N, C-alpha and C positions, 0 to 999 in steps of 0.2 A: 156583512154587518149592515151595509147601507140599506138593504131591503127589509131586513127583519129587526134591526136595531140590536142593542146590547142584550135585551131579553131573549131574543131568538138565537143568540150565539151560544154554541156549546163546543167543547173540545172535540166531540165526535163529529159535529158538522164541519168544523175546521179541517179535521183529518180527512174527511170525505172529499171536501173541496180541494185540498192539497194533494189528494191521491196518495196518502200515506196511511198506515194503520193507526188506529187510535192508540195502541200501545206505544208506537213510535212517538206520537205527539206527547203522550204522558211522560216520556223520558226527558222531554224538553221543558214541560210545564207541569208543576205539581197540581195546579188547580186553575180554574177559570180566572180567578183574580190575577194570577201571574200573567196569563195571556193578555188580559185586558190592560194590565200595566204596560206590557210591551207595546201594545197597539197605541195606548195613550202617549207613551214616550215618543214613538214614531210620529204621532200627530203633532206634538209640540215641536219636533224638529221640522216637520213640514210647514207648520204655522210660521216658524221663524224664517224659513226660506221664502214663504209667500210675502211676508212683511218686508223683508230685505229686498226681494225682487221688485216689488212695487215701488219701494223707496229709491232703489237704484234707477229704475226707469224714469221716475219723476225728476230726480236730481241730475240724471245724465252722467252719473259717476258712481263708483262703488265705495267711495269714501263715506263712512258712517257719519262723519262730521257734517255732511251735507244733507242727511236724511231729515225729512220734516214729518211732523206728527200726522197731518192729514194723509200723507202717502202710506205711512205705517198703518193707519186706521183703515184705509181702503184695502190694503193687503189682508188685514185681520178680518174685515167684513167679507171680502170675497172668499177667503178660506172657509169661513163659517157657513156661507151659502152653498159652496161647492162640496162641502164635507160635513153635512148636517149631523149624521149619526156619530162620526168620529169626534166632532166638536162637542157633542153632548157627552160622549164618553170621557173626553179629556177633562171636562169641568164637573162631571157628575160624581156620584157617590159609589158607583159600582165597584171601583177598585178597592175601596175601603181605606184603611190607614195608609196614607202616602208614605209615611216613614218606613214602611215595609219594603219600599221600592226606591232606593236612592237614585237610580238612573232616571226615573220619572221625575223626581224632585229636581234633579239637576237640569233636565231638559226644560221643565217649566220655568226654572229660574233663568236659564239662558234666554228663553223667549221673552220673559218679562223684562230682562235687562236691556233688550233692544229699545223698547219704548222708554224705560226709565232713564237711559243714557241720553236719549233725545230730549226728554223733558228737563233733565238736569242742565243740559246745555242751553235750552231755551230760557230757563230761569236765570242762569248766569248772564246770558246776553241781554236779558231785559232788566237786569239789576234788581230783580225781585229778591226779597228776603224770605219768601215762602220756603217751607221745608221741601227739599227735593223728594223725600220719601212720601210725604203727603200728596204732593203734586203728581208724582208718578202713580200713586194709588188712584187719585182722582181721574187721571187720564185713562188708566187701564179700566176703571169702573165705567167710565163714559163709553169707551170704545167697545168693551164687552157688552154692556147694556144695550147699546145701539145695535150691535150685531145680533143679539138675541131678539130684540124687538123687530128688527127687519126680517130675520129668519122665521119668526112666528107670525109674520104678516100683520103686525100691529102698527108698524111705522113704514112709510115709504117716502120717496122723494115727493110724490104728489101730495101726500098727507101733510108734508112739511112746507108745501107751497113753493117748491123749487123744481127745476126741470130735469135734474139728474141726481143719481146717487152720489156722484163725485162732488157736486155742489152741496148736497146735504151734509156729507162728511166734512167738507171744508168749513161750512158755517157752524156745524156742531163743535168742531175743534176750536174755532175762533171764540167760542163762549168761554173758554178757559183763559182767564186774564193773563196768565204768564206766557201764553202762546205768542211767539214773536211776530206772527202775521196778523195779530188782532188789532193793530193800530189803524 
């Protein structure tokens, strides 16, 4: 998928790559959308791990209560850069109606909740009266938008006038008024 994108993916090509017969693959997947949904589900699981791994490394602990938004954002951004075709599939329309694939919906919700819980904690700690749902949506939109802009080559640390992607992510996160590191 990485070299040809979603458009170039077919069940026959997957079967060939996996060294199984096309009929064997069709016994597992009724159609291409089902295969894409499985790939997207795995992508959300991998994105969750990337975010948590970056946050654990930054915090020096595995306690989610110590995760911060910039670390989660760096994990998200790095995943998007290292898995461009998969990232595009995860958020694209190729799968169709997500409600047809409950495992995909659940994996996406688990991934989102990592950032949402961090944002809700930051809101509580700052004493903000902002809606946690709105703030989480704002944070996710910002992180996803930044990742997309960086992947597309439209934004870089240099274009933002900073020396590193890490600094760029930190400063972008600090523009969110509820972020506890913004003082």
